[in-house]
N, C-alpha and C positions, 0 to 999 in steps of 0.2 A: 504492501499500500505506500503510504508514506515515508519522508524521509527516518522521522524522527516518530512516529508510533505506526506500529504494525499489526496485521492481525495474521494469527490464527486458526483455525477452523478442523476440528479433529475430534469423531465420536458423538457430534452433537456439541460440541464443548467450544467458544470462541474465546482467543486466549489473545489481548489487545495489551501491547508492550509499549509504553514508555520508555523511549531509548537520547534524553538527551544531557548529556556530560557535561558536568560533574555531577553534579543533582538532580538530573529530569528536571527542569524548573518550566513551567507551564509559559513558556513563549508565545506569542501571536501564531506562529507558528505550529506549536504542539496543539492548541487550541484548536486551529482549523485544520487539522490533518486529525487530529480526536472526533472533531464534529462528521466528517465524514466518512468516518468508521459506522460512530451510531447511526449516521441517519441511513448505512447500506446493514448494520443490525438490524432496525426500528422491521425492516421488512423480509428477513428472513426470516422463515419457518422451519429451517433445518437446523438451530443452534437452541439447546433448550437452555444452557446458563450459558452468561457473560463473566468473564475471571477479567478484570484490567488488574496490573501490575506496573509494576519501573523495572528496566533495565540493570543488571548487578545488585549487590550485598548492602551499599551502603544507601541507598535512596529507592524508597517508593515515589514518591513526590516532595520535594522542600521550599514549596511553594511556588508562586511568579518569581518571575524575574525582577529584582528591584531595582533595576536600570531604568524599567518605566515607570515608576512612580517618578520618576525625578520631571518628567514632563504632565505630570497631571495637575488640572487644577479643579475648581467644583463644578464644571462643565461634563470636560473628558474625563472625570474619574468617574462619573456616573455612569456613562458608558462604558466605562471599565469594566466599572463592576456587574453590569447588565450583561456584558459579550459570559465572561467567566459565567455568569448565573445560567444562561441560557444554557450554555452548554453543558453544564451540570442538570440541568433539570432532563436534558437528554437523559444521560444516565438515569437516572430514578422515574424516569419514563421507561425507559425498554420495555418490550414485552415480556422477555423474560427475567429471571433472577439474575442479579448479580451479584461478583463474589471481589472484594478488592483484597488482594493478596499483599499485604504490606509488607513490603520485605525487609524495610529500614525506616529513615525519617518520614514522614508524613507531617510535615511543618505547613501552616498558614492553608497555600492552596491544596496542596496534596492532603490534609484533614478532612478538607472542604469536598474532594473526590472522594475520599473514602468515605464518608459521612451520605454522599450521593448513589454508593452500594444500597443493596441491600444488606450483604453480610461483609465481617471482616475479619480474616486471618494473618493474624500478624506473628513474625516471626521474635525469637526472643529478645533481639538486640534491635526493636521496630521501634519509636519514640512517636507519640501524636501530641502537638497544639496547638495556638491558633495566638502567635505572639506577635501578630499587629501591632498590638498598644505599643510593644517596644519599639515601631517606629511611627508612633505618634497618630495611628490609624487603626482602623475597626478590622472585623471579617466583613470579606467584602465580596463572596463566591460562595454565599449559602449558609457558612460557620454560624451564624449568631443567629440562625433560625433551625436548623439541623441537628446543631448541636443540644440545645435543650428537647427536642424531642427524640432524642436517642437517651440519654443519660438524666435527664432531668434539669429543673432550672437551675438549683443553686450547686449545681457541679460543675453546669456550663461555666458558671458566672464566675465560677474561680477560675476557670483555666482561663477564660477569654479576657478577665479584669485584670489579672498577674502575668498574663501572658506565656508561664512556664509549660513545660512541656513535661507529659508525664511517657513512662514506661509502659511496654507491652503488660506488663503483670496486672498494672494498674488500671490500667486500659481494659482489661480482661474485669478483674473484680466488679467498677465502676456499669460496664454492658456494655463500653465502645467498641472492645473485640472479642467476636464470637469463642475464637481458638487460639492460642498461645502454641506454638510448636518454633524448638531449634531453628538456631540462624540458617540460613539457604535454605529450610521445608517449605516455606510460605507458600509458594506457586501448587507444589507438589500436593501440600496437603488442601489446598481452594480446588487442584483437580477433582481430590478424591470425594470432596464435598459435594461437587457439582456432578460427578456420577450420578453419586447417591440421589440426587435430585432428578437428574435426566431419568433417573431407571422408575419415577413416578408418573403418575398422567399428568401428561403434559396440560392438557387443558385445565384442570383439578387445579393444577400449580399456577399457570397463571393467571386465572382467575379469583384462584387466592391472594396471588400478589395485588391487583386491581381491588381487591376488597377491601385487603388490609390500609392500603397507600389513599384510595377514595377516603374510608370510614374513618382515620385517624385526624382528619380535614370537616369532618358534618358531626352531627350530634348521633348517639347512638340509635335512636329508631330511625332515622335515614340507612344508617351502615346496616343496623339488622333488615331491612328493608330489601336493599344490595344485596347483602347474603343472601338472603331467602333466593330472590331471583337467579342469580348466579349457582346457587345450589338447584334451584330445580332445571334448569338449562342444561345443568351437567348430568341430572338423572334421565335426561333422551339422549344420550350420546352413547355411542358404540366400546367408549373406551369405559364408561360405569358397568355397561352390561358386563363386558371382561373381566373388569376388577372384582368385580361378585361371582363369576364364576368361577373366576382362577380361584378366589380364596375359599369358595364351599368344595372346589376340585383338589387342594390342595398343591398349587403350584404355581409358579411365578406367573404375572399379568402379563401378555403382550399389547401393550397399549400403542393405537395409531393414531392417537390426535384428531380423532373424529366420532 
């Protein structure tokens, strides 16, 4: 695909790798190439799970290119934030589950990219943080909104107000990371998790993601209504019939996505 962001698809799992040495910073080119890949993935029905990671073991993504901040003003700063938010919204809105394989530093925009994914697998050397206040700024790519939704308001405010990074183990303790694995194994563990998800009913997984994501933005009763609609739709699918038959026949189901 691009020079700095690559896409590999195998066994229904897409691996998106950001490769922008030395720390995989989110340059304008990286955002553009990432967006192009996300647009492609949105329309693909052969991908059950998408994994996003950074090249190497030093950094997942260490944030935006700081040099870009020097030329921003009150107007261009809004455009800058909206650009990153728009790309990360596309990550969040991918129809299939997404996993961030956090293989190293995930600071600023890197933490925000991980937050836009459904799940986060962290290597033991990974760190997470929103250090924007150290530059006289605040999170601009969604951190002030997604971080409280993942770990709660109090902990999110502490991370954002202090700008201090936390370890992978602390991220796991507070629910920011789903799993912590030895150094160098984040991508492989993410693939293991992706394979498990990919073996489940694809329609059920995709509609469950829709229900969760839409439901957390609305009232409980509306969310329950959407859940019932999705459940009802799934009851009429071939996959649901296959799943029930396979369970009763004590065999592995063969889902076909219909």
